[in-house]
C-alpha positions in Angstrom: 0.5 -0.3 -37.7 -1.0 -0.3 -34.2 -0.1 -3.7 -33.0 2.7 -5.0 -35.3 5.0 -5.6 -32.4 2.3 -7.5 -30.5 2.2 -10.1 -33.2 5.4 -11.7 -31.8 3.7 -12.1 -28.5 1.7 -15.1 -29.8 5.0 -16.9 -30.7 6.3 -16.2 -27.2 3.2 -17.8 -25.6 5.3 -20.9 -26.0 8.9 -19.7 -25.8 8.0 -18.0 -22.5 8.3 -21.4 -20.9 12.0 -20.8 -21.0 11.6 -18.6 -18.0 8.6 -20.3 -16.5 10.5 -23.5 -15.4 8.7 -26.6 -16.9 5.1 -25.5 -17.0 3.0 -27.0 -19.8 6.0 -28.3 -21.7 3.8 -30.9 -23.3 2.3 -28.1 -25.4 5.6 -27.7 -27.2 6.9 -29.8 -30.1 9.8 -30.8 -27.9 10.6 -30.4 -24.2 14.2 -29.7 -25.0 13.8 -25.9 -25.2 16.8 -24.1 -23.7 18.8 -20.9 -24.2 21.1 -22.9 -26.5 18.3 -23.7 -28.8 16.4 -20.4 -28.8 19.3 -17.9 -28.9 20.7 -19.2 -32.1 19.5 -16.6 -34.6 18.4 -13.0 -34.8 14.8 -14.2 -35.1 15.1 -16.2 -31.9 16.3 -13.2 -30.1 13.4 -11.1 -31.4 10.9 -13.7 -30.2 12.4 -13.8 -26.6 12.6 -10.0 -26.7 8.9 -9.9 -27.5 8.2 -11.8 -24.3 10.1 -9.1 -22.3 7.7 -6.5 -23.6 4.7 -8.9 -23.7 4.9 -9.5 -19.9 3.7 -6.0 -19.4 0.4 -6.8 -21.1 0.0 -10.5 -20.6 -0.5 -12.7 -17.5 0.9 -15.9 -18.8 1.8 -18.1 -21.7 -1.7 -19.2 -22.5 -4.2 -16.4 -21.8 -6.6 -15.3 -20.5 -6.1 -17.9 -17.9 -4.1 -21.1 -17.3 -0.3 -21.2 -17.0 0.1 -17.9 -15.3 3.5 -16.2 -14.8 3.0 -15.4 -11.2 1.9 -18.1 -8.8 0.0 -17.7 -5.6 -2.5 -15.1 -7.0 -5.5 -15.5 -9.3 -4.1 -15.1 -12.8 -6.9 -12.8 -13.8 -5.7 -10.3 -11.3 -1.9 -10.8 -11.9 -1.5 -8.4 -14.8 1.1 -5.7 -14.1 -1.1 -2.7 -14.9 -4.1 -4.0 -12.9 -1.9 -4.6 -9.8 0.0 -1.3 -10.2 -3.3 0.6 -10.7 -4.8 -0.8 -7.5 -1.7 0.1 -5.4 -1.5 3.6 -6.9 -5.3 4.5 -7.1 -7.4 2.4 -4.7 -5.2 3.7 -1.8 -6.2 7.3 -2.6 -9.1 9.7 -3.0 -9.4 8.8 -6.7 -10.8 5.3 -6.4 -12.8 2.9 -4.4 -14.0 -0.6 -5.3 -17.1 -2.6 -4.5 -15.7 -6.1 -4.5 -15.0 -8.2 -1.5 -11.9 -10.2 -2.6 -9.6 -10.9 0.4 -7.3 -7.9 0.7 -8.7 -5.6 -1.9 -10.5 -3.3 0.6 -7.2 -3.0 2.5 -6.0 -0.4 0.0 -8.7 2.2 0.6 -8.9 1.4 4.3 -5.1 1.8 4.4 -4.7 -1.3 6.7 -2.7 -3.6 4.4 -0.3 -6.1 5.8 2.7 -8.0 4.4 0.3 -10.9 3.6 -1.8 -8.9 1.2 -2.1 -10.9 -1.9 -2.3 -7.9 -4.3 0.8 -6.3 -2.9 2.5 -9.7 -3.2 1.3 -9.9 -6.8 2.7 -6.5 -7.8 6.0 -7.3 -6.0 6.5 -10.6 -7.8 5.2 -9.4 -11.1 7.9 -6.7 -11.1 10.6 -9.2 -10.1 9.4 -11.6 -12.8 9.6 -9.0 -15.5 13.1 -8.0 -14.2 14.1 -11.7 -14.4 12.9 -11.9 -18.0 14.9 -8.7 -18.8 18.0 -10.0 -17.0 18.0 -13.3 -19.0 17.7 -11.4 -22.3 20.4 -8.9 -21.3 22.7 -11.8 -20.2 22.2 -13.7 -23.5 22.6 -10.6 -25.7 26.0 -9.5 -24.5 28.6 -9.1 -27.2 30.5 -12.3 -26.3 27.3 -14.3 -26.5 26.5 -12.9 -29.9 30.0 -13.6 -31.2 29.9 -17.2 -29.9 26.7 -17.7 -31.9 27.9 -16.2 -35.1 25.6 -13.2 -35.0 27.2 -10.1 -36.4 26.7 -7.0 -38.5 23.2 -5.5 -38.8 21.6 -8.4 -36.8 24.0 -7.8 -33.9 23.3 -4.1 -34.0 19.6 -4.7 -33.8 20.0 -7.0 -30.9 22.2 -4.5 -29.1 19.3 -2.0 -29.4 16.9 -4.7 -28.1 19.4 -5.1 -25.2 19.3 -1.3 -24.4 15.5 -1.5 -24.4 15.4 -4.5 -22.1 17.6 -2.5 -19.7 15.1 0.3 -19.9 12.2 -2.0 -19.1 14.2 -3.5 -16.2 14.9 0.1 -14.9 11.2 0.9 -15.1 10.3 -2.1 -12.9 13.0 -1.2 -10.4 11.4 2.3 -10.3 8.1 0.7 -9.5 9.7 -1.3 -6.7 11.6 1.6 -5.2 8.5 3.8 -5.3 6.1 1.3 -3.8 8.3 -0.9 -1.5 11.4 1.2 -0.9 14.0 -1.4 -0.1 13.9 -4.5 -2.2 16.2 -7.2 -3.7 18.5 -5.9 -6.4 19.2 -8.6 -9.0 21.3 -8.0 -12.1 22.1 -10.0 -15.2 25.3 -11.2 -13.5 23.3 -12.8 -10.7 22.4 -16.3 -11.8 19.0 -17.7 -10.7 19.4 -20.5 -8.2 23.0 -19.6 -7.5 23.0 -16.1 -6.1 20.9 -15.2 -3.1 19.3 -11.9 -3.9 20.7 -9.1 -1.8 18.5 -6.3 -0.5 19.2 -2.7 -1.6 18.1 0.3 0.3 16.0 3.0 -1.5 19.0 5.3 -2.3 20.9 2.4 -3.8 17.9 1.5 -6.0 17.6 5.1 -7.0 21.2 5.3 -8.0 21.0 2.1 -9.9 18.0 3.2 -11.9 19.5 6.6 -12.6 22.9 5.0 -13.8 21.2 2.4 -16.0 19.0 5.0 -17.7 22.0 7.3 -18.5 24.1 4.4 -19.6 21.6 3.1 -22.2 20.8 6.4 -23.8 23.3 6.1 -26.8 21.9 2.6 -27.6 18.2 3.7 -27.7 16.4 5.0 -30.8 16.1 8.7 -31.1 12.7 10.1 -29.9 9.7 9.1 -32.1 11.7 6.9 -34.4 11.2 3.5 -32.8 8.4 1.0 -33.5 5.2 1.9 -31.7 5.0 0.7 -28.2 8.8 0.3 -27.8 11.1 2.5 -25.7 13.3 5.3 -27.2 15.4 8.1 -25.7 12.3 10.2 -24.9 11.0 7.3 -22.7 14.3 7.2 -20.9 14.3 11.0 -20.4 10.7 10.8 -19.2 11.5 8.2 -16.6 14.5 10.2 -15.4 12.3 13.3 -15.1 9.8 11.4 -13.0 12.6 9.9 -10.9 14.1 13.3 -10.2 10.8 14.9 -9.3 10.4 12.3 -6.5 14.1 12.2 -5.6 13.7 13.9 -2.2 11.2 11.3 -1.2 13.4 8.5 -2.4 16.8 9.7 -1.2 16.4 12.8 1.0 18.1 14.9 -1.7 16.3 17.4 -4.0 16.9 16.9 -7.7 14.5 19.5 -9.2 17.1 21.0 -11.5 17.5 17.6 -13.1 13.7 17.1 -13.3 13.5 20.3 -15.3 16.5 19.3 -17.5 14.9 16.0 -18.5 11.3 17.1 -18.8 12.6 19.9 -21.1 14.4 17.3 -23.3 11.2 15.4 -23.8 9.1 18.6 -24.4 11.7 19.7 -27.0 11.6 16.4 -28.8 8.7 17.3 -31.1 5.7 16.1 -29.1 2.3 17.9 -29.0 -1.0 17.3 -27.3 -3.7 15.6 -29.2 -6.6 18.0 -29.8 -9.3 16.1 -27.8 -8.6 14.9 -24.2 -11.3 12.2 -24.6 -9.2 10.5 -27.3 -6.5 9.6 -24.8 -8.1 6.4 -23.6 -10.0 5.1 -26.6 -9.6 1.9 -28.6 -7.8 3.6 -31.4 -5.5 5.7 -29.2 -2.5 4.3 -31.1 -3.1 7.4 -33.2 -2.0 9.6 -30.3 1.7 9.3 -31.2 2.2 13.0 -30.9 1.4 12.9 -27.2 2.1 9.3 -26.1 5.8 8.8 -25.3 5.7 5.1 -24.3 2.7 2.8 -24.1 1.7 -0.7 -23.0 0.0 -2.1 -26.1 -3.3 -4.0 -25.7 -5.2 -5.8 -28.4 -8.6 -7.4 -28.0 -7.6 -10.4 -30.0 -3.9 -10.8 -29.2 -3.5 -9.8 -25.6 -6.4 -11.4 -23.9 -6.3 -11.1 -20.1 -8.6 -9.7 -17.4 -6.1 -7.0 -16.4 -4.7 -3.9 -18.1 -7.2 -1.7 -19.9 -9.7 -4.6 -20.1 -9.9 -4.1 -16.3 -10.1 -0.4 -16.6 -12.9 -0.4 -19.2 -15.0 -3.1 -17.4 -14.5 -2.5 -13.7 -16.1 1.1 -13.7 -19.3 0.1 -15.6 -22.4 -0.9 -13.6 -25.6 0.5 -12.2 -27.6 2.1 -15.0 -24.7 2.5 -17.4 -25.0 1.0 -20.8 -22.1 -1.4 -21.5 -22.5 -0.9 -25.2 -21.4 2.8 -24.8 -18.1 1.4 -23.6 -17.6 -1.2 -26.3 -17.9 -4.1 -23.9 -20.4 -6.9 -23.4 -21.0 -6.1 -19.7 -19.7 -4.2 -16.8 -18.1 -5.5 -13.6 -19.7 -3.0 -11.2 -16.5 -2.4 -9.2 -14.5 0.8 -9.4 -15.7 4.4 -8.7 -14.3 7.6 -7.3 -14.8 9.5 -4.1 -16.3 13.0 -4.2 -12.8 14.6 -3.9 -12.0 14.0 -7.5 -15.2 15.3 -9.2 -15.2 18.3 -6.8 -11.9 19.4 -8.4 -13.8 20.3 -11.6 -16.1 23.3 -12.2 -18.9 20.9 -12.9 -19.5 17.1 -13.0 -20.8 17.0 -16.6 -17.6 18.2 -18.3 -19.4 21.1 -20.0 -16.6 23.4 -19.0 -13.5 21.3 -18.3 -13.9 18.3 -20.8 -11.6 16.2 -18.6 -14.5 15.6 -16.1 -15.7 12.2 -17.3 -18.1 10.9 -14.7 -21.4 8.9 -14.8 -23.7 10.3 -12.3 -27.2 9.0 -13.2 -28.3 6.8 -10.3 -24.9 7.3 -8.6 -24.5 9.0 -5.3 -21.7 11.6 -4.8 -21.4 10.5 -1.2 -20.1 7.1 -0.3 -21.8 5.4 2.6 -21.0 1.9 1.7 -17.8 1.0 -0.3 -19.4 -2.2 -1.4 -22.3 -0.5 -3.1 -21.5 0.4 -6.7 -24.0 3.2 -6.7 -22.1 5.0 -3.9 -19.6 7.2 -5.7 -19.5 8.5 -9.3 -18.4 6.1 -12.0 -15.5 7.1 -14.1 -16.0 7.0 -17.9 -12.4 7.8 -19.0 -11.6 4.4 -20.4 -13.8 3.2 -23.3 -13.2 0.4 -25.8 -14.6 2.4 -28.7 -12.8 4.4 -31.3 -13.2 8.1 -32.1 -16.3 7.4 -34.1 -17.9 5.4 -31.3 -17.4 2.0 -32.9 -16.4 -0.8 -30.6 -13.0 -2.5 -30.5 -12.1 -5.9 -31.9 -13.6 -7.7 -28.9 -16.4 -6.9 -26.5 -14.6 -8.9 -23.8 -11.0 -7.6 -24.1 -9.9 -4.0 -24.7 -7.9 -2.5 -27.5 -7.1 0.6 -25.4 -3.3 1.1 -25.1 -2.1 2.5 -21.8 0.4 5.5 -21.9 3.1 5.0 -19.3 4.4 8.5 -20.3 2.7 11.2 -22.2 3.5 14.9 -22.9 1.2 16.5 -20.3 3.0 14.7 -17.5 6.2 16.4 -18.6 4.6 19.8 -18.6 3.4 19.2 -15.1 6.8 17.9 -13.9 8.5 21.0 -15.4 6.0 23.3 -13.7 6.2 21.6 -10.3 10.0 21.5 -10.3 10.2 25.2 -11.1 7.8 26.0 -8.2 9.9 23.8 -5.9 13.0 25.9 -6.7 14.6 24.0 -9.5 17.0 25.8 -11.8 17.0 25.8 -15.5 13.3 26.7 -15.9 11.1 29.7 -15.4 7.6 30.5 -14.1 6.4 32.1 -17.3 7.2 29.0 -19.3 5.8 26.7 -16.6 2.5 28.7 -16.7 2.4 28.5 -20.5 2.7 24.7 -20.3 -0.1 24.5 -17.8 -2.3 26.7 -20.0 -1.5 24.4 -23.0 -3.1 21.6 -21.0 -6.0 23.7 -19.9 -6.7 25.1 -23.3 -7.2 21.6 -24.6 -9.3 20.8 -21.6 -11.7 23.7 -22.0 -11.6 23.9 -25.8 -10.6 27.6 -25.5 -8.6 29.9 -23.2 -11.4 30.4 -20.7 -9.7 28.0 -18.3 -6.3 29.6 -18.5 -4.7 30.9 -15.3 -2.4 33.8 -14.7 -0.4 32.2 -11.9 0.2 28.7 -10.5 1.1 27.4 -7.1 2.2 24.0 -5.8 -1.3 23.3 -4.5 -2.7 24.2 -7.9 -0.3 21.8 -9.6 -1.3 18.9 -7.3 -5.0 19.5 -8.2 -4.1 19.9 -11.9 -2.3 16.6 -11.9 -5.4 15.0 -10.5 -7.6 16.6 -13.2 -5.2 15.7 -16.0 -3.8 12.3 -14.9 -6.6 10.7 -12.7 -6.8 6.9 -12.9 -3.5 6.7 -14.7 -1.5 5.4 -11.7 0.0 8.7 -10.3 -2.1 9.6 -7.3 -0.4 7.7 -4.5 3.0 8.9 -5.6 1.8 12.5 -5.9 0.2 12.5 -2.4 3.3 11.0 -0.8 5.5 13.7 -2.5 3.1 16.4 -1.1 3.0 14.9 2.4 -0.7 14.2 2.1 -1.0 10.4 1.7 -1.0 9.4 5.3 -1.5 12.6 7.3 -4.7 14.1 8.6 -3.9 17.3 6.6 -5.8 15.9 3.6 -8.7 13.5 4.0 -11.1 11.6 1.7 -14.1 9.3 2.4 -13.0 6.1 4.1 -9.4 7.0 4.2 -8.1 4.8 7.0 -11.4 2.9 7.1 -13.4 5.8 8.6 -16.4 7.3 6.8 -15.1 10.9 7.0 -11.4 9.8 6.7 -8.6 9.9 9.1 -4.8 10.1 9.2 -2.8 6.8 9.4 0.7 5.9 10.4 3.5 7.4 8.2 5.1 4.1 7.7 2.3 3.4 5.2 4.0 5.8 2.7 5.6 2.6 1.4 4.2 -0.9 1.2 5.6 -3.9 3.1 7.8 -6.6 1.6 5.6 -9.7 1.2 5.8 -12.2 3.9 6.5 -14.9 1.4 9.7 -13.3 0.3 10.9 -12.6 3.8 10.3 -16.3 4.5 12.1 -17.4 1.4 15.1 -15.1 1.9 15.8 -14.5 5.6 18.5 -11.9 4.6 15.7 -9.5 3.7 14.6 -7.0 6.3 10.9 -5.9 6.5 10.1 -2.2 6.1 9.7 -0.4 9.4 6.2 -0.5 11.0 5.3 -3.8 9.4 
């Protein structure tokens, strides 16, 4: 079933107060909810475990607003994916937004500061999810299970939960090391309110994520055997492949051999591309289990928030677009793309390369005013309808699941790592993988290529993965995020684009955290 694991989220709307101090405790039958009362049975562990996963899709314990997890930011904008997407896409050539919220235009203008509320939101959302994982990991250690009389099959199941919680924590630490570089490193042994979080440099964070992922592999389910939306060994390998592809940026040391090793492990685990690219981001994309390796699950009835794929299906709809074509009650007239993205395709209509999903009627290719929705093509990639065109369960909240990892990314990692000199792969196989992607995109072999280059791979990643949260990381890896070597409209706040300071390759530590923890050092340049 698509959302069977999400069902436990509803229960955790209340038990989530365990990690949210004393918010709204009057909603509970008793205000005496503690770890001693919740972690008493295997079912109690599963309920708390669901909150660890649920925090990726939800913004709080009530939803869609009221009692948010992250304070100091509007709850509707505090969802993990919405914050991550803004940091990864609005700062690049792939996306601009029309809205005037304080700080939101800082992304595309590349003039953000440590006080930016959205950067603060992403930072604290990641740390919040790490805190949830830490608490579960601490409470599910063998000595804790033994002291509570939990043994046998129940204990084994909780040990697997624990390995998955460590994976989710490692993923959030990857987000932090990629976006912010040097951040606090807090483990399950560091008690809240007792231990002052110590800052770890980027290499230390890299080593920690790497070691955690390798350590948990035996405890994770084999590839494609876990419940839908939960992590398995293939998800762990996929995160390692992504980590190693960017290792030179993170640590100064190339790890392309390892990127090839782990992308190959995923590729060899029995995955295959779904036949139609446009199925990737539809309301029934839970059927894409052959390609999706790990997903954030959304459900229009059970995960109601204004973030996630609800944001991605609503924000790009406006102008003369028909909201009903997207399975929604109305658009938000916000997000579009610059000309750089559609110009990577042979045509804007998708008649050749079907991945070109743009709405052009009444939209201008050129952007003269970022606040005008009709300046810039709208992106139609995310639609809250199924393969038959029928709308999702709700016209206000999307059913579209978001793939954190999918097979085509592994093909692209393999190819790029080979071109960058990694051992253990070959150019013929790399080209075959790229042509697998392009055969699906074109519906035949007419788009296949005889040879590939690094520049081609960067463009192919944009064509295949646009608006999926990769672009900033890709441009940084290629040395094109801040420099004048590659420009896009309004890069740096100038109509034709300009280079900006290299320190903006990473984001600043939020002012609030520097104030709260004087041992932290701000990233250079901020």
